[in-house]
C-alpha positions in Angstrom: 87.6 72.6 73.8 88.4 71.8 77.6 86.8 74.0 80.1 89.1 74.9 82.9 88.1 76.1 86.5 89.9 78.9 85.7 88.2 80.0 82.0 85.0 79.8 83.8 86.0 82.1 87.2 87.3 84.8 83.9 83.8 84.4 83.0 82.3 85.1 85.8 84.5 87.8 86.9 83.9 89.3 83.2 80.2 89.3 84.0 79.8 90.7 87.1 82.3 93.5 86.0 80.2 94.4 83.1 77.4 94.1 84.8 79.2 96.9 88.5 80.3 98.9 85.0 76.2 99.5 83.8 75.0 99.7 87.5 78.1 102.9 87.8 76.9 104.1 84.6 73.0 104.0 85.2 73.5 105.3 89.0 75.9 107.5 88.7 76.5 109.7 85.1 73.3 107.7 82.4 70.8 108.2 85.1 69.0 105.4 83.4 66.3 102.8 84.1 68.2 101.7 87.7 68.5 105.1 88.8 64.7 106.3 87.6 63.5 103.3 89.5 64.7 103.8 92.7 64.6 107.4 92.7 60.5 106.8 91.3 60.1 104.3 94.6 61.3 107.1 96.5 60.0 109.9 95.7 55.8 108.2 96.1 57.7 107.9 99.6 57.1 111.3 101.1 55.2 111.8 104.9 51.7 113.4 105.2 53.6 116.8 106.8 55.6 117.5 103.5 54.1 120.4 101.6 57.3 120.6 99.3 60.9 118.6 98.5 63.7 120.7 97.5 66.4 118.6 95.8 65.2 115.8 98.4 65.4 118.2 101.5 61.5 117.5 102.1 60.0 120.7 103.4 57.6 120.3 106.5 54.1 121.7 107.3 55.1 122.3 111.2 57.7 125.5 109.0 54.9 126.4 107.2 53.4 126.5 109.9 56.4 129.0 111.7 56.9 131.1 108.4 53.3 132.3 108.3 53.0 132.7 112.4 56.4 135.0 111.5 54.6 136.7 109.1 52.1 137.6 111.1 53.7 139.4 114.6 55.9 140.9 111.8 52.5 142.1 110.5 50.5 142.9 113.1 47.5 140.3 112.5 46.4 136.6 114.3 46.0 134.5 110.9 47.0 133.8 107.1 44.5 135.6 104.7 43.5 132.3 102.8 44.6 134.1 99.5 47.9 134.3 100.6 48.9 130.9 101.9 50.3 130.4 98.8 52.6 133.3 98.5 53.3 131.6 101.7 54.8 128.6 100.9 56.3 129.9 97.6 58.4 131.9 100.1 59.3 129.1 102.3 60.6 127.5 98.7 62.8 130.0 97.9 64.1 130.3 101.6 64.7 126.1 101.6 66.5 127.1 97.5 68.8 129.7 99.0 69.6 127.5 102.4 70.7 124.8 99.8 72.1 126.9 97.6 74.1 128.4 100.6 75.8 125.0 101.1 77.2 124.6 98.4 78.4 128.1 98.0 80.3 127.7 102.0 83.8 128.0 100.7 83.3 131.4 98.8 81.1 132.4 101.1 82.6 135.1 104.7 83.0 133.7 108.0 79.9 135.4 109.4 80.8 133.2 112.4 82.3 135.8 114.9 78.8 138.3 113.3 76.3 136.4 114.6 78.0 135.3 117.6 77.5 139.2 118.6 74.4 138.7 117.0 73.3 136.6 119.7 74.7 138.1 122.8 72.8 141.5 121.5 69.3 138.8 121.0 70.4 137.3 125.0 70.8 141.1 126.8 67.0 142.3 126.1 66.0 139.5 128.0 65.7 139.3 131.2 67.6 136.7 132.4 70.2 134.5 130.2 67.7 131.3 131.5 64.1 133.3 130.6 66.4 133.6 126.8 67.4 129.5 126.9 63.7 129.0 127.9 62.6 131.1 124.8 64.9 129.6 122.1 63.7 126.0 123.6 60.7 127.2 122.6 61.5 127.7 118.9 62.9 124.2 119.0 66.7 125.8 118.9 69.8 126.1 121.0 72.2 128.0 121.5 74.6 126.3 118.6 71.8 125.3 117.2 70.2 128.9 116.6 74.1 130.7 116.1 74.7 128.2 113.1 71.6 129.6 111.9 72.4 133.1 112.4 75.6 132.6 110.7 73.4 130.7 107.8 71.1 133.6 107.6 74.3 136.1 107.2 76.0 133.8 104.5 72.4 133.7 102.6 71.8 137.3 102.3 75.9 137.7 101.5 74.9 135.1 98.6 72.1 137.2 97.5 74.1 140.5 97.8 76.8 139.0 95.2 74.3 137.9 92.9 72.4 141.6 92.9 75.2 142.9 92.7 75.9 143.0 89.2 72.2 144.5 88.6 72.8 147.7 90.9 75.3 149.6 88.7 74.4 153.0 88.7 75.7 156.9 87.0 75.8 160.0 87.3 73.9 160.1 84.0 71.3 158.1 84.9 70.0 159.5 88.1 70.3 162.3 85.5 67.3 160.3 83.1 65.0 159.7 85.9 65.6 163.5 87.7 64.4 164.5 84.2 61.8 162.4 84.0 61.0 163.0 87.4 61.7 166.5 87.6 58.3 167.5 88.8 57.0 164.6 91.2 60.6 166.0 93.1 58.8 169.4 93.9 59.2 170.1 98.0 56.3 171.6 99.3 56.3 175.0 100.9 57.4 173.6 104.9 57.9 176.2 108.3 58.7 175.0 111.4 56.1 175.1 114.4 55.6 174.5 117.9 53.1 174.9 120.1 51.7 173.7 124.0 48.4 172.1 123.1 45.4 171.9 126.2 42.7 169.0 125.2 39.2 170.5 125.9 37.4 166.0 125.4 35.6 165.5 128.3 36.1 168.9 130.3 35.0 172.7 130.5 35.3 173.8 127.8 35.0 177.8 129.2 38.3 176.6 131.7 40.4 175.2 129.5 40.0 178.6 127.3 40.6 180.5 130.7 43.9 178.8 130.8 45.3 178.3 127.4 44.8 182.4 127.5 46.9 183.3 130.4 49.3 180.6 128.7 49.0 183.2 125.6 49.4 186.0 127.9 53.5 184.4 129.9 54.0 183.4 126.1 53.7 187.2 124.8 55.3 188.9 128.0 58.1 186.9 127.3 57.5 183.3 129.2 60.4 180.6 128.2 57.2 179.1 125.4 59.7 175.6 125.2 59.8 175.3 129.3 56.0 176.7 129.4 55.4 173.7 126.5 56.9 170.9 128.9 55.3 171.8 132.2 51.0 172.6 130.4 51.4 170.6 127.2 49.5 167.8 126.3 50.3 166.7 123.5 53.0 163.8 125.3 54.5 163.0 121.9 55.7 166.9 121.5 55.7 168.6 124.9 59.1 166.9 126.2 61.1 168.6 123.1 58.8 171.3 124.3 56.2 171.5 121.7 58.4 170.9 118.6 56.5 169.6 116.1 59.2 170.1 113.3 59.0 170.5 109.9 55.4 171.4 108.5 54.8 170.6 105.0 52.0 172.0 103.3 50.3 168.7 101.6 47.2 167.6 102.1 48.2 164.6 104.7 49.8 167.5 107.0 49.2 167.3 110.5 47.0 169.9 111.6 44.8 170.7 108.1 42.2 172.4 110.2 45.2 175.4 111.7 46.1 178.1 109.4 50.1 177.7 108.4 50.3 178.3 104.8 48.2 180.0 102.1 47.1 183.9 102.6 45.4 183.5 106.1 48.6 181.5 107.5 49.9 182.5 110.8 52.4 185.1 110.8 55.9 183.4 111.6 57.3 184.7 115.7 54.0 185.2 116.6 52.5 183.5 119.5 49.1 182.5 118.1 45.7 180.7 120.1 44.1 178.7 118.1 41.0 176.5 118.3 41.0 173.3 116.2 38.4 169.8 116.4 40.6 168.5 119.5 41.3 171.5 121.7 43.2 174.9 121.7 47.0 175.9 119.7 49.4 178.1 121.3 51.4 177.9 118.2 54.3 179.6 117.3 54.8 179.0 113.7 58.7 180.2 111.7 59.4 181.6 108.6 57.7 179.8 105.8 59.9 177.3 103.7 58.8 178.5 99.7 57.6 175.2 97.9 60.6 174.7 95.0 61.8 171.6 93.0 64.9 171.4 93.6 67.9 170.7 91.0 69.4 167.8 89.6 72.7 167.4 92.1 70.7 167.8 95.0 68.4 164.1 94.1 71.5 162.4 92.9 72.2 160.3 95.3 68.8 160.0 96.9 67.8 158.8 93.4 71.1 156.7 93.0 70.1 155.2 96.1 66.1 155.1 94.9 67.4 153.0 91.5 69.8 150.8 93.1 67.1 149.3 95.6 64.4 149.4 93.0 67.3 147.2 91.0 67.9 144.9 93.5 64.9 143.7 94.1 63.9 143.1 90.4 67.2 141.3 90.2 66.2 138.9 93.8 63.4 138.1 92.4 65.1 137.0 88.6 67.5 135.0 90.7 64.9 133.2 92.6 62.7 132.9 89.5 65.7 131.3 87.9 66.4 128.8 91.2 63.4 127.6 90.8 62.6 127.3 87.2 66.1 125.2 87.3 64.9 122.9 90.2 61.9 121.9 88.9 63.4 121.6 84.6 65.9 119.4 86.8 62.8 117.1 88.8 64.6 118.7 92.1 61.4 120.4 93.1 57.7 119.1 94.2 55.4 121.2 95.9 52.5 119.4 98.1 51.0 121.9 100.0 49.7 120.9 102.7 47.1 118.1 102.9 43.7 117.6 103.8 43.1 116.2 107.6 
């Protein structure tokens, strides 16, 4: 049989078409040997400063250090304890996963552009000048535009989490009432009373002179002097002096303010009568109000606060479950690799 150029061309075309079809199925559908070879080579090429890879997105050591600095600042410490490094890394992985899911769900989430711009303006208003604000942004690696985008993404991520948790946070009145039955004894409101004071400290002062001044102030109050005005002018308790010496409601608990002063019990100071009392800190002219006895509030009084507490607990559990499911899915599909910090 004579082989014509056309037949040769047709055979070559059929061969190359079959190869291309196989590559398409291997790379796009089957994820077969060719896909595996390409991705295994790519997976082995990981920059030294990478602590994790999430759906192909590299998470850098610098990002982990920024997160640790942020958390240390929020917690008022200078460095991250050794035992918390792994937890910080997993928190960064969770944030990265949430960011990726947010981008994929972008069209299904509200547009927070205006809210992000308003937040950016609010943050700028706290700076001395626009230039100082821009300098701070640059020190964090942002421009105004990129920081606005970050704020927008953060708001969308929060909305995505809320949407995921919302279905698990339905609380009925019956749910709250069941919790009330279990917790009613723990919901007791201790006895409490309103208290005002004029305080004079004795530390590093002449005790006799301080006592003399305290008794003089007591006499002024007893003779009709304005307690609030005398407190504003003389009290050395900076936290309450500006409010006329008002300490607010003091509750009869072991950890209450001024536990050594006789505000409750058999020796409780009488209501409405200014009394001079000495403590280890100095002299107190106290003006206590009536004592409200301890009581257990009814179910109706506690219902809304219990529902809020239950919703908060359910939301925390739902968010935790959401992240755990996202991590399991990523690990199961081999789209999550965690390396941690490599030794220098």
